[in-house]
C-alpha positions in Angstrom: 26.4 11.3 -58.3 24.0 9.5 -55.9 25.9 7.2 -53.6 24.8 3.6 -54.2 22.5 4.3 -57.1 24.2 1.9 -59.5 24.1 -1.0 -57.0 20.4 -0.2 -56.2 19.5 -0.1 -59.9 21.4 -3.4 -60.5 19.5 -5.1 -57.7 16.1 -3.7 -58.6 16.4 -4.4 -62.3 17.7 -7.9 -61.7 14.7 -8.7 -59.5 12.3 -7.4 -62.2 13.9 -9.0 -65.3 13.6 -12.6 -66.3 16.1 -14.9 -64.6 17.7 -15.7 -68.0 18.5 -12.1 -68.7 21.8 -10.7 -67.5 21.5 -7.2 -66.1 24.6 -5.0 -65.9 24.5 -1.4 -64.7 27.5 0.7 -65.7 28.2 4.0 -64.0 31.1 5.6 -65.8 33.1 8.2 -63.9 32.4 10.9 -66.5 28.6 10.6 -66.1 28.6 13.9 -64.2 29.2 15.6 -67.5 27.1 13.4 -69.7 24.2 15.8 -70.0 26.6 18.6 -71.1 28.2 16.4 -73.6 24.8 15.3 -75.0 23.6 18.9 -75.2 26.8 19.9 -77.0 26.3 17.1 -79.6 22.6 18.0 -80.0 23.3 21.7 -80.5 25.9 20.9 -83.2 23.4 18.9 -85.3 22.2 20.8 -88.4 18.7 19.5 -87.9 18.5 21.0 -84.4 19.3 24.5 -85.6 15.8 24.9 -86.9 14.5 24.4 -83.4 16.6 27.3 -81.9 14.4 30.1 -80.4 15.7 33.6 -80.3 14.8 36.0 -77.4 12.8 38.1 -79.9 10.7 35.0 -80.9 10.1 34.1 -77.3 9.2 37.6 -76.3 6.7 37.8 -79.2 5.1 34.4 -78.8 5.8 33.3 -75.2 6.2 29.7 -74.2 4.0 28.4 -77.0 6.8 29.0 -79.5 8.6 26.0 -78.0 5.6 23.7 -79.0 5.4 25.3 -82.5 9.1 24.9 -83.3 10.0 21.7 -81.5 7.0 19.4 -81.6 
């Protein structure tokens, strides 16, 4: 996604971590779709369904409905 980001993270984390700790950054090729896969999994959980907000609820309560239902 960002050219060189995996190498940079590897280098910076290695410099911050204790020398005895092995750091390995893995950048799988499908990472481009990871957020969509995660969202799909989250939306399929039965516990997440109680957090869904309908347009009607949002229109009635505005952005504050997010805090009431999700936090």
